[in-house]
All heavy atoms as an XYZ file, in Angstrom:
883
protein
N       0.852     -1.180      0.000
C       0.000      0.000      0.000
C       0.896      1.242      0.000
O       1.856      1.327      0.750
C      -0.888     -0.016      1.257
C      -1.775      1.203      1.383
S      -2.724      1.352      2.928
C      -3.710     -0.110      2.914
N       0.552      2.182     -0.820
C       1.325      3.418     -0.853
C       0.962      4.306      0.338
O      -0.071      4.141      0.966
C       1.085      4.156     -2.169
O      -0.268      4.535     -2.264
N       1.818      5.259      0.602
C       1.627      6.160      1.743
C       0.452      7.086      1.483
O       0.429      7.830      0.503
C       2.897      6.979      1.986
C       2.803      7.885      3.184
C       3.005      7.389      4.460
C       2.505      9.233      3.031
C       2.926      8.217      5.565
C       2.423     10.070      4.134
C       2.633      9.552      5.401
N      -0.536      7.019      2.348
C      -1.695      7.926      2.320
C      -1.973      8.336      3.753
O      -2.249      7.490      4.598
C      -2.937      7.237      1.754
C      -2.891      6.999      0.274
C      -4.215      6.478     -0.267
N      -5.265      7.480     -0.108
C      -6.524      7.193      0.237
N      -6.897      5.954      0.479
N      -7.418      8.162      0.348
N      -1.912      9.617      4.012
C      -2.079     10.128      5.370
C      -3.432     10.816      5.517
O      -3.809     11.651      4.698
C      -0.974     11.133      5.702
C      -1.070     11.778      7.080
C      -0.783     10.760      8.177
C      -0.125     12.959      7.187
N      -4.122     10.470      6.587
C      -5.355     11.143      6.982
C      -5.068     11.864      8.292
O      -4.495     11.286      9.210
C      -6.479     10.130      7.208
C      -7.788     10.713      7.747
C      -8.485     11.547      6.672
C      -8.704      9.621      8.252
N      -5.467     13.120      8.380
C      -5.332     13.874      9.622
C      -6.703     13.903     10.289
O      -7.691     14.297      9.679
C      -4.817     15.305      9.378
C      -4.726     16.071     10.700
C      -3.464     15.274      8.679
N      -6.740     13.473     11.539
C      -7.964     13.453     12.329
C      -7.909     14.622     13.315
O      -6.954     14.758     14.077
C      -8.088     12.130     13.076
S      -9.520     12.024     14.170
N      -8.932     15.425     13.276
C      -9.021     16.603     14.133
C     -10.118     16.380     15.169
O     -11.296     16.581     14.889
C      -9.315     17.820     13.269
C      -9.350     19.182     13.925
C      -8.023     19.504     14.588
C      -9.656     20.249     12.888
N      -9.755     15.914     16.372
C     -10.762     15.754     17.430
C     -11.234     17.129     17.903
O     -10.412     18.012     18.148
C     -10.010     15.045     18.555
C      -8.752     14.543     17.957
C      -8.445     15.462     16.814
N     -12.530     17.311     18.002
C     -13.049     18.610     18.426
C     -14.070     18.468     19.537
O     -14.793     17.475     19.632
C     -13.722     19.358     17.251
O     -14.778     18.567     16.717
C     -12.718     19.700     16.177
N     -14.110     19.487     20.368
C     -15.162     19.671     21.367
C     -15.204     21.164     21.692
O     -14.242     21.698     22.268
C     -14.906     18.852     22.636
C     -15.982     19.085     23.663
C     -17.247     18.546     23.485
C     -15.752     19.868     24.783
C     -18.258     18.786     24.407
C     -16.746     20.105     25.711
C     -18.005     19.560     25.527
O     -19.003     19.801     26.427
N     -16.257     21.810     21.262
C     -16.442     23.247     21.492
C     -15.226     24.058     21.030
O     -14.601     24.769     21.806
C     -16.758     23.534     22.954
C     -18.102     22.963     23.375
O     -18.964     22.700     22.545
N     -18.285     22.778     24.656
N     -14.940     23.961     19.757
C     -13.766     24.609     19.169
C     -14.136     25.727     18.197
O     -13.388     26.035     17.279
C     -12.913     23.573     18.423
C     -12.533     22.355     19.212
C     -11.465     22.593     20.262
O     -10.937     23.716     20.357
O     -11.157     21.644     20.986
N     -15.296     26.358     18.386
C     -15.750     27.359     17.414
C     -14.771     28.523     17.239
O     -14.726     29.130     16.174
C     -17.147     27.880     17.756
C     -17.211     28.726     18.999
C     -18.626     29.192     19.336
O     -19.598     28.790     18.667
O     -18.745     29.970     20.301
N     -13.990     28.824     18.246
C     -13.041     29.939     18.143
C     -11.840     29.631     17.263
O     -11.173     30.551     16.784
C     -12.551     30.366     19.531
C     -13.643     30.991     20.379
O     -14.649     31.470     19.804
O     -13.500     30.993     21.616
N     -11.548     28.347     17.053
C     -10.329     27.999     16.320
C     -10.548     27.078     15.128
O      -9.611     26.872     14.352
C      -9.331     27.349     17.277
O      -9.904     26.203     17.879
N     -11.738     26.553     14.937
C     -11.940     25.522     13.914
C     -11.679     26.028     12.495
O     -11.055     25.331     11.690
C     -13.342     24.870     14.031
C     -13.471     23.662     13.098
C     -14.455     25.866     13.764
C     -12.670     22.479     13.491
N     -12.133     27.216     12.154
C     -11.958     27.710     10.782
C     -10.475     27.920     10.476
O      -9.988     27.507      9.413
C     -12.780     28.990     10.536
C     -12.454     29.591      9.177
C     -14.273     28.693     10.641
N      -9.738     28.508     11.395
C      -8.297     28.691     11.198
C      -7.598     27.341     11.057
O      -6.745     27.163     10.190
C      -7.684     29.482     12.352
C      -6.166     29.648     12.316
C      -5.726     30.402     11.057
C      -5.677     30.374     13.562
N      -7.966     26.384     11.879
C      -7.344     25.061     11.810
C      -7.641     24.402     10.469
O      -6.743     23.802      9.845
C      -7.833     24.181     12.955
C      -7.173     22.831     13.003
S      -5.376     22.852     13.180
C      -5.190     23.410     14.849
N      -8.862     24.516      9.990
C      -9.216     23.947      8.685
C      -8.389     24.604      7.585
O      -7.855     23.919      6.703
C     -10.727     24.099      8.428
C     -11.500     23.146      9.346
C     -11.062     23.854      6.968
C     -12.996     23.395      9.395
N      -8.258     25.911      7.624
C      -7.452     26.616      6.619
C      -6.005     26.136      6.653
O      -5.379     25.912      5.614
C      -7.520     28.125      6.853
C      -8.872     28.724      6.535
C      -9.019     30.171      6.992
O      -8.086     30.707      7.643
O     -10.075     30.758      6.706
N      -5.462     25.986      7.845
C      -4.071     25.529      7.972
C      -3.922     24.097      7.464
O      -2.945     23.774      6.783
C      -3.612     25.631      9.425
C      -3.446     27.046      9.900
C      -3.098     27.122     11.381
O      -3.029     26.127     12.090
N      -2.887     28.342     11.865
N      -4.873     23.234      7.783
C      -4.795     21.850      7.325
C      -4.924     21.761      5.803
O      -4.246     20.964      5.170
C      -5.861     20.995      8.002
C      -5.545     20.619      9.445
C      -6.759     20.012     10.129
C      -4.367     19.654      9.493
N      -5.766     22.577      5.233
C      -5.901     22.576      3.768
C      -4.573     22.924      3.105
O      -4.253     22.400      2.041
C      -6.987     23.551      3.335
C      -8.363     22.985      3.520
C      -9.396     23.693      2.681
N     -10.627     22.952      2.756
C     -11.764     23.435      3.235
N     -11.843     24.688      3.643
N     -12.842     22.677      3.284
N      -3.808     23.786      3.723
C      -2.534     24.194      3.130
C      -1.514     23.057      3.097
O      -0.544     23.122      2.352
C      -1.958     25.405      3.872
O      -1.443     25.023      5.131
N      -1.731     22.014      3.902
C      -0.791     20.885      3.917
C      -0.986     19.956      2.731
O      -0.074     19.222      2.368
C      -0.935     20.036      5.205
O      -2.194     19.355      5.191
C      -0.769     20.874      6.453
N      -2.193     19.937      2.178
C      -2.493     19.016      1.093
C      -2.938     17.645      1.566
O      -3.319     16.799      0.754
N      -2.887     17.386      2.856
C      -3.337     16.105      3.382
C      -4.850     16.096      3.529
O      -5.479     17.121      3.803
C      -2.715     15.823      4.760
C      -1.228     15.654      4.735
C      -0.406     16.498      5.469
C      -0.626     14.660      3.972
C       0.973     16.351      5.443
C       0.745     14.510      3.948
C       1.536     15.356      4.684
O       2.899     15.209      4.660
N      -5.444     14.921      3.367
C      -6.863     14.754      3.649
C      -7.057     14.860      5.156
O      -6.177     14.451      5.940
C      -7.352     13.382      3.193
C      -7.315     13.207      1.682
O      -7.232     14.225      0.961
O      -7.371     12.058      1.234
N      -8.216     15.369      5.564
C      -8.482     15.447      7.007
C      -9.971     15.365      7.266
O     -10.797     15.602      6.383
C      -7.889     16.715      7.624
C      -8.463     18.002      7.098
C      -9.518     18.621      7.746
C      -7.942     18.587      5.962
C     -10.049     19.801      7.257
C      -8.457     19.770      5.469
C      -9.522     20.380      6.121
N     -10.287     14.980      8.490
C     -11.661     14.881      8.960
C     -11.753     15.531     10.330
O     -10.760     15.648     11.037
C     -12.139     13.418      9.063
C     -11.199     12.606      9.966
C     -12.284     12.785      7.687
C     -11.687     11.211     10.291
N     -12.953     15.945     10.678
C     -13.241     16.426     12.025
C     -14.019     15.322     12.719
O     -14.972     14.776     12.165
C     -14.067     17.731     11.981
C     -14.661     18.048     13.343
C     -13.209     18.883     11.497
N     -13.602     14.974     13.910
C     -14.308     13.974     14.713
C     -14.801     14.681     15.966
O     -14.050     14.915     16.908
C     -13.384     12.816     15.042
S     -14.296     11.439     15.751
N     -16.074     15.026     15.952
C     -16.621     15.878     17.001
C     -17.179     15.080     18.178
O     -17.819     14.057     18.012
C     -17.716     16.778     16.439
C     -18.133     17.816     17.458
O     -17.297     18.680     17.777
O     -19.267     17.729     17.970
N     -16.938     15.614     19.363
C     -17.376     14.983     20.608
C     -18.537     15.698     21.255
O     -18.432     16.154     22.379
N     -19.642     15.821     20.522
C     -20.871     16.400     21.071
C     -20.719     17.882     21.422
O     -21.197     18.329     22.470
C     -21.352     15.600     22.294
C     -21.449     14.126     22.062
C     -20.428     13.274     22.481
C     -22.550     13.590     21.420
C     -20.514     11.904     22.276
C     -22.639     12.218     21.207
C     -21.620     11.371     21.635
N     -20.074     18.642     20.553
C     -19.913     20.080     20.801
C     -21.271     20.741     20.976
O     -22.222     20.443     20.267
C     -19.178     20.745     19.632
O     -17.820     20.373     19.616
N     -21.312     21.675     21.914
C     -22.534     22.419     22.188
C     -22.513     23.802     21.542
O     -23.481     24.542     21.622
C     -22.744     22.539     23.695
C     -22.952     21.187     24.376
C     -23.071     21.349     25.868
C     -23.182     20.097     26.677
N     -23.188     18.820     26.088
N     -21.409     24.158     20.912
C     -21.281     25.453     20.245
C     -21.418     25.251     18.729
O     -21.990     24.260     18.286
C     -19.964     26.132     20.633
C     -18.737     25.375     20.160
O     -18.876     24.326     19.482
O     -17.625     25.829     20.447
N     -20.891     26.156     17.938
C     -21.026     26.097     16.478
C     -19.882     25.378     15.775
O     -19.698     25.553     14.561
C     -21.156     27.513     15.920
C     -22.516     28.127     16.213
O     -23.499     27.363     16.339
O     -22.601     29.362     16.314
N     -19.125     24.569     16.475
C     -17.995     23.869     15.866
C     -18.412     23.087     14.626
O     -17.813     23.233     13.558
C     -17.335     22.910     16.880
O     -16.853     23.657     17.987
C     -16.193     22.129     16.258
N     -19.409     22.246     14.759
C     -19.827     21.384     13.654
C     -20.378     22.215     12.494
O     -20.038     21.973     11.335
C     -20.854     20.338     14.136
C     -21.439     19.568     12.966
C     -20.191     19.379     15.124
N     -21.197     23.196     12.782
C     -21.768     24.043     11.729
C     -20.667     24.778     10.957
O     -20.727     24.872      9.727
C     -22.754     25.036     12.328
N     -19.678     25.287     11.668
C     -18.574     25.993     11.015
C     -17.761     25.048     10.135
O     -17.371     25.402      9.013
C     -17.690     26.673     12.050
C     -18.319     27.860     12.769
C     -17.489     28.252     13.990
C     -18.471     29.040     11.821
N     -17.500     23.845     10.629
C     -16.741     22.867      9.845
C     -17.534     22.427      8.616
O     -16.989     22.323      7.516
C     -16.373     21.669     10.709
N     -18.828     22.185      8.789
C     -19.675     21.807      7.649
C     -19.704     22.920      6.610
O     -19.678     22.651      5.405
C     -21.090     21.488      8.121
C     -21.226     20.126      8.725
C     -22.678     19.843      9.100
C     -22.813     18.464      9.714
N     -24.195     18.175     10.129
N     -19.773     24.171      7.052
C     -19.789     25.307      6.131
C     -18.502     25.369      5.307
O     -18.494     25.907      4.197
C     -19.993     26.610      6.895
N     -17.423     24.797      5.848
C     -16.142     24.740      5.135
C     -16.047     23.502      4.240
O     -15.036     23.273      3.593
C     -14.985     24.730      6.134
C     -14.861     25.984      6.969
C     -14.366     27.147      6.134
O     -13.445     27.012      5.337
N     -14.999     28.293      6.306
N     -17.092     22.666      4.259
C     -17.115     21.472      3.422
C     -16.305     20.311      3.952
O     -15.889     19.431      3.198
N     -16.094     20.271      5.255
C     -15.269     19.238      5.878
C     -16.128     18.029      6.271
O     -17.254     18.183      6.733
C     -14.562     19.806      7.121
C     -13.775     18.734      7.860
C     -13.650     20.954      6.720
N     -15.576     16.842      6.093
C     -16.226     15.606      6.527
C     -16.238     15.578      8.049
O     -15.201     15.768      8.691
C     -15.453     14.399      5.972
C     -15.851     13.067      6.538
C     -17.065     12.526      5.869
C     -17.367     11.126      6.389
N     -18.714     10.725      6.136
N     -17.416     15.323      8.620
C     -17.577     15.275     10.075
C     -17.918     13.851     10.492
O     -18.830     13.242      9.944
C     -18.735     16.190     10.548
C     -18.638     17.586      9.958
C     -18.821     16.198     12.070
C     -17.492     18.403     10.434
N     -17.182     13.340     11.459
C     -17.537     12.076     12.096
C     -18.077     12.404     13.477
O     -17.463     13.179     14.208
C     -16.318     11.166     12.255
C     -15.609     10.687     11.004
C     -14.425      9.802     11.397
C     -16.556      9.935     10.103
N     -19.192     11.825     13.821
C     -19.743     11.999     15.162
C     -19.265     10.835     16.017
O     -19.376      9.682     15.619
C     -21.267     12.038     15.111
N     -18.727     11.141     17.160
C     -18.271     10.086     18.078
C     -19.478      9.387     18.689
O     -20.527      9.988     18.874
C     -17.448     10.687     19.211
C     -16.206     11.375     18.752
C     -15.433     11.871     19.952
N     -14.697     13.079     19.594
C     -14.090     13.844     20.454
N     -14.123     13.564     21.741
N     -13.434     14.906     20.047
N     -19.276      8.136     19.056
C     -20.358      7.428     19.731
C     -20.265      7.588     21.248
O     -21.225      7.304     21.951
C     -20.402      5.932     19.347
C     -19.080      5.233     19.700
C     -20.714      5.781     17.867
C     -19.117      3.734     19.516
N     -19.103      8.038     21.717
C     -18.895      8.294     23.147
C     -18.063      9.566     23.294
O     -17.376      9.978     22.364
C     -18.159      7.138     23.831
C     -18.897      5.846     23.780
N     -20.018      5.601     24.528
C     -18.673      4.723     23.056
C     -20.460      4.379     24.271
N     -19.662      3.824     23.379
N     -18.080     10.144     24.473
C     -17.258     11.323     24.743
C     -15.812     10.907     24.958
O     -15.524      9.784     25.348
C     -17.764     12.043     25.994
C     -19.093     12.701     25.795
C     -19.518     13.454     27.044
C     -20.864     14.123     26.797
N     -21.317     14.888     27.950
N     -14.907     11.853     24.718
C     -13.493     11.627     24.999
C     -12.643     11.561     23.754
O     -13.074     11.093     22.700
N     -11.434     12.050     23.897
C     -10.494     12.099     22.775
C     -10.133     10.700     22.271
O      -9.925     10.499     21.085
C      -9.238     12.852     23.207
C      -8.294     13.146     22.086
C      -7.157     14.010     22.583
C      -6.201     14.360     21.490
N      -5.133     15.231     21.979
N     -10.073      9.750     23.172
C      -9.764      8.379     22.759
C     -10.766      7.843     21.751
O     -10.410      7.142     20.803
N     -12.038      8.191     21.950
C     -13.068      7.762     21.008
C     -12.913      8.476     19.670
O     -13.231      7.926     18.617
C     -14.457      7.965     21.589
C     -14.776      6.906     22.593
C     -14.731      7.027     23.953
C     -15.139      5.560     22.322
N     -15.047      5.834     24.541
C     -15.311      4.907     23.561
C     -15.339      4.832     21.154
C     -15.674      3.575     23.673
C     -15.705      3.491     21.260
C     -15.865      2.880     22.500
N     -12.434      9.705     19.689
C     -12.185     10.425     18.437
C     -11.088      9.718     17.650
O     -11.207      9.524     16.439
C     -11.787     11.867     18.721
N     -10.044      9.333     18.325
C      -8.934      8.651     17.665
C      -9.395      7.299     17.132
O      -9.082      6.926     15.993
C      -7.731      8.524     18.619
C      -7.171      9.925     18.902
C      -6.660      7.595     18.041
C      -6.167      9.990     20.016
N     -10.175      6.602     17.917
C     -10.688      5.300     17.476
C     -11.573      5.455     16.223
O     -11.448      4.695     15.271
C     -11.478      4.655     18.607
C     -11.956      3.281     18.310
C     -12.595      2.678     19.537
N     -13.082      1.352     19.224
C     -13.536      0.527     20.107
N     -13.577      0.857     21.380
N     -13.967     -0.666     19.752
N     -12.466      6.438     16.239
C     -13.330      6.676     15.080
C     -12.491      7.074     13.863
O     -12.769      6.641     12.738
C     -14.355      7.762     15.394
N     -11.477      7.893     14.086
C     -10.589      8.286     13.008
C      -9.844      7.103     12.411
O      -9.728      6.980     11.186
N      -9.342      6.236     13.279
C      -8.640      5.044     12.802
C      -9.564      4.131     12.010
O      -9.174      3.584     10.966
C      -8.018      4.287     13.972
C      -6.782      4.925     14.597
C      -6.424      4.234     15.911
C      -5.603      4.903     13.628
N     -10.789      3.953     12.482
C     -11.765      3.131     11.753
C     -12.032      3.722     10.369
O     -12.079      2.999      9.375
C     -13.083      3.025     12.531
C     -12.981      2.151     13.770
O     -11.990      1.391     13.910
O     -13.898      2.242     14.617
N     -12.199      5.040     10.322
C     -12.442      5.712      9.047
C     -11.222      5.572      8.121
O     -11.367      5.291      6.927
C     -12.764      7.188      9.287
C     -13.041      7.956      8.021
C     -14.320      8.021      7.496
C     -12.009      8.613      7.347
C     -14.572      8.723      6.316
C     -12.257      9.313      6.183
C     -13.533      9.368      5.666
O     -13.779     10.052      4.511
N     -10.049      5.777      8.673
C      -8.818      5.668      7.877
C      -8.671      4.269      7.292
O      -8.359      4.117      6.106
C      -7.603      6.032      8.729
N      -8.914      3.275      8.105
C      -8.788      1.900      7.629
C      -9.843      1.589      6.560
O      -9.524      1.002      5.523
C      -8.916      0.917      8.790
C      -8.699     -0.522      8.380
C      -8.749     -1.469      9.555
O      -9.435     -1.217     10.538
N      -8.015     -2.553      9.451
N     -11.082      2.014      6.795
C     -12.162      1.753      5.838
C     -11.923      2.453      4.508
O     -12.401      1.998      3.462
C     -13.505      2.181      6.431
N     -11.174      3.540      4.534
C     -10.924      4.325      3.331
C      -9.503      4.169      2.793
O      -9.031      4.987      2.004
C     -11.267      5.796      3.589
C     -12.758      5.975      3.729
O     -13.460      6.086      2.727
N     -13.273      5.972      4.948
N      -8.834      3.121      3.259
C      -7.534      2.693      2.751
C      -6.410      3.711      2.901
O      -5.548      3.855      2.043
C      -7.657      2.242      1.300
C      -8.795      1.266      1.117
C      -8.707      0.085      0.262
N      -7.481     -0.354     -0.298
C      -6.771     -1.389      0.161
N      -7.150     -2.026      1.234
N      -5.685     -1.764     -0.443
N      -6.426      4.428      4.019
C      -5.281      5.278      4.357
C      -4.241      4.392      5.020
O      -4.572      3.484      5.783
C      -5.689      6.404      5.311
C      -6.499      7.476      4.635
C      -7.886      7.411      4.608
C      -5.879      8.542      4.000
C      -8.633      8.378      3.958
C      -6.614      9.516      3.346
C      -7.992      9.424      3.339
O      -8.729     10.387      2.687
N      -2.990      4.653      4.754
C      -1.929      3.846      5.365
C      -1.534      4.385      6.737
O      -1.021      3.633      7.566
C      -0.699      3.817      4.457
O      -0.172      5.128      4.260
N      -1.762      5.690      6.971
C      -1.351      6.332      8.219
C      -2.388      7.366      8.643
O      -3.124      7.895      7.796
C      -0.006      7.039      8.052
C       1.128      6.102      7.844
N       1.365      5.473      6.636
C       2.098      5.684      8.684
C       2.433      4.707      6.749
N       2.901      4.816      7.976
N      -2.394      7.664      9.931
C      -3.252      8.715     10.447
C      -2.472      9.563     11.445
O      -1.690      9.048     12.239
C      -4.487      8.136     11.155
C      -5.481      9.232     11.562
S      -6.935      8.611     12.414
C      -6.305      8.543     14.098
N      -2.711     10.852     11.379
C      -2.150     11.798     12.351
C      -3.316     12.466     13.071
O      -4.411     12.574     12.518
C      -1.300     12.850     11.647
N      -3.082     12.901     14.287
C      -4.078     13.694     15.007
C      -3.415     14.998     15.438
O      -2.202     15.048     15.659
C      -4.630     12.975     16.257
O      -3.569     12.749     17.184
C      -5.286     11.662     15.886
N      -4.235     16.026     15.558
C      -3.732     17.298     16.054
C      -4.869     18.000     16.784
O      -6.017     17.967     16.344
C      -3.160     18.179     14.909
C      -2.463     19.424     15.475
C      -4.220     18.509     13.883
C      -1.617     20.175     14.459
N      -4.548     18.589     17.918
C      -5.541     19.333     18.682
C      -5.943     20.585     17.917
O      -5.152     21.163     17.172
C      -5.002     19.721     20.056
C      -4.862     18.533     20.990
O      -5.430     17.467     20.681
O      -4.181     18.665     22.015
N      -7.154     21.014     18.149
C      -7.714     22.140     17.410
C      -7.410     23.493     18.049
O      -7.698     24.525     17.480
C      -9.225     21.949     17.308
S     -10.012     23.055     16.152
N      -6.795     23.510     19.206
C      -6.617     24.766     19.940
C      -5.315     25.499     19.601
O      -4.900     26.405     20.308
C      -6.700     24.513     21.437
C      -5.636     23.558     21.938
O      -4.770     23.132     21.144
O      -5.676     23.217     23.135
N      -4.669     25.107     18.526
C      -3.420     25.729     18.071
C      -2.251     25.550     19.042
O      -1.310     26.327     19.020
C      -3.635     27.213     17.734
C      -4.501     27.389     16.519
O      -4.196     26.850     15.471
N      -5.594     28.111     16.665
N      -2.314     24.509     19.863
C      -1.196     24.182     20.738
C       0.002     23.718     19.914
O       1.142     24.042     20.227
C      -1.583     23.062     21.723
O      -2.682     23.516     22.506
C      -0.438     22.674     22.623
N      -0.293     22.968     18.850
C       0.751     22.400     18.009
C       0.693     23.042     16.624
O      -0.363     23.469     16.171
C       0.578     20.884     17.894
C       0.510     20.229     19.236
C      -0.705     19.800     19.760
C       1.645     20.079     20.019
C      -0.775     19.211     21.017
C       1.588     19.497     21.272
C       0.368     19.067     21.764
O       0.310     18.502     22.998
N       1.831     23.057     15.959
C       1.918     23.668     14.628
C       1.521     22.658     13.552
O       2.076     21.565     13.489
C       3.330     24.148     14.368
C       3.775     25.261     15.280
C       5.220     25.594     15.111
N       5.795     24.993     13.900
C       6.734     25.545     13.171
N       7.265     26.674     13.524
N       7.194     24.943     12.097
N       0.593     23.053     12.703
C       0.150     22.202     11.607
C       1.324     21.863     10.693
O       1.415     20.750     10.170
C      -1.006     22.877     10.836
C      -1.322     22.135      9.554
C      -2.242     22.974     11.723
N       2.247     22.773     10.516
C       3.419     22.538      9.660
C       4.243     21.336     10.114
O       4.934     20.712      9.307
C       4.332     23.765      9.636
C       3.660     24.981      9.029
O       2.621     24.824      8.358
O       4.180     26.086      9.222
N       4.180     21.011     11.393
C       4.967     19.888     11.899
C       4.434     18.529     11.444
O       5.153     17.534     11.521
C       5.038     19.934     13.427
C       5.938     21.064     13.916
O       6.814     21.517     13.150
O       5.753     21.510     15.066
N       3.196     18.485     10.967
C       2.656     17.222     10.465
C       3.528     16.698      9.333
O       3.812     15.502      9.257
C       1.194     17.385     10.004
C       0.288     17.675     11.210
C       0.709     16.135      9.263
C      -1.127     18.059     10.849
N       3.974     17.568      8.465
C       4.827     17.164      7.336
C       6.123     16.526      7.822
O       6.563     15.507      7.291
C       5.119     18.383      6.449
C       6.107     18.132      5.342
C       5.501     17.361      4.202
C       6.456     17.318      3.018
N       6.737     15.999      2.558
N       6.718     17.114      8.837
C       7.977     16.556      9.368
C       7.759     15.156      9.929
O       8.583     14.259      9.730
C       8.538     17.474     10.451
C       9.042     18.799      9.873
C       9.546     19.768     10.907
N      10.412     19.164     11.894
C      10.398     19.497     13.189
N       9.579     20.422     13.630
N      11.218     18.923     14.024
N       6.660     14.965     10.622
C       6.347     13.639     11.166
C       5.999     12.660     10.049
O       6.430     11.505     10.064
C       5.201     13.740     12.166
C       5.482     14.565     13.420
C       4.202     14.778     14.216
C       6.553     13.911     14.277
N       5.214     13.129      9.080
C       4.809     12.267      7.972
C       6.015     11.800      7.167
O       6.055     10.646      6.720
C       3.818     13.004      7.079
N       6.992     12.665      6.985
C       8.198     12.290      6.247
C       8.892     11.102      6.901
O       9.398     10.209      6.218
C       9.173     13.457      6.146
C       8.720     14.527      5.167
O       7.785     14.273      4.371
O       9.284     15.635      5.213
N       8.913     11.061      8.206
C       9.563      9.957      8.920
C       8.757      8.668      8.800
O       9.312      7.585      8.720
C       9.810     10.341     10.362
C      10.969     11.325     10.473
C      11.021     12.039     11.801
N      12.163     12.917     11.906
C      12.258     14.111     11.348
N      11.282     14.568     10.606
N      13.321     14.864     11.505
N       7.446      8.783      8.790
C       6.601      7.599      8.636
C       6.606      7.102      7.196
O       6.598      5.900      6.945
C       5.179      7.917      9.079
N       6.622      8.031      6.254
C       6.516      7.668      4.843
C       7.697      6.846      4.352
O       7.539      5.967      3.499
C       6.370      8.920      3.983
C       6.129      8.621      2.526
C       5.837      9.872      1.719
O       5.986     10.988      2.232
O       5.463      9.710      0.549
N       8.870      7.102      4.881
C      10.035      6.369      4.384
C      10.078      4.929      4.887
O      10.961      4.177      4.514
C      11.340      7.109      4.719
C      11.695      7.078      6.193
O      11.210      6.252      6.951
N      12.550      7.996      6.601
N       9.110      4.544      5.717
C       9.022      3.166      6.172
C       9.956      2.810      7.309
O       9.981      1.673      7.769
N      10.736      3.760      7.762
C      11.688      3.491      8.829
C      10.996      3.316     10.178
O      11.489      2.606     11.029
C      12.704      4.620      8.900
C      13.831      4.375      9.864
C      14.865      5.507      9.828
O      14.755      6.437      9.057
N      15.865      5.386     10.669
N       9.842      3.981     10.357
C       9.142      3.942     11.633
C       7.687      3.532     11.448
O       7.048      3.935     10.483
C       9.178      5.319     12.309
C      10.561      5.864     12.494
C      11.076      6.819     11.630
C      11.368      5.424     13.543
C      12.353      7.331     11.803
C      12.637      5.905     13.712
C      13.132      6.870     12.843
O      14.395      7.359     13.019
N       7.160      2.763     12.386
C       5.742      2.404     12.388
C       4.911      3.452     13.122
O       3.735      3.627     12.840
C       5.525      1.051     13.072
C       6.156     -0.079     12.290
O       6.164     -0.026     11.047
O       6.651     -1.027     12.938
N       5.521      4.120     14.097
C       4.818      5.100     14.910
C       5.734      6.299     15.096
O       6.913      6.135     15.428
C       4.474      4.504     16.282
C       3.831      5.435     17.307
C       2.439      5.827     16.859
C       3.767      4.742     18.667
N       5.184      7.479     14.858
C       5.939      8.722     15.034
C       5.124      9.619     15.943
O       3.941      9.850     15.692
C       6.202      9.427     13.692
C       7.000     10.694     13.899
C       6.898      8.504     12.707
N       5.723     10.097     17.013
C       5.033     10.974     17.961
C       5.818     12.265     18.084
O       7.026     12.245     18.234
C       4.921     10.306     19.358
C       4.135      8.999     19.244
C       4.257     11.258     20.349
C       4.133      8.182     20.527
N       5.113     13.372     18.027
C       5.824     14.635     18.143
C       4.939     15.724     18.677
O       3.766     15.588     18.833
């Protein structure tokens, strides 16, 4: 299987940062999804307005977001998945650096 990366964006009440995060993720060229954890604000509406695929979690918690993302990635034949918080704690640009290490096949898991 060739290298295909899906970025999973776990969200919960992220209306203040979701649009910026979507714009930044689009600039990477990687496919991405939002996996929402029952947000009570406009997170989902804002993401939908941007044309982003939304996965609804079946349970609360970031672990369930990652699990749903992995299930989606596997069902859609992605070889790898990355996650990034929506609150701009981490730089979207760093996904490329991590992906480069995974893509060359040297590592099965890259954390950064």
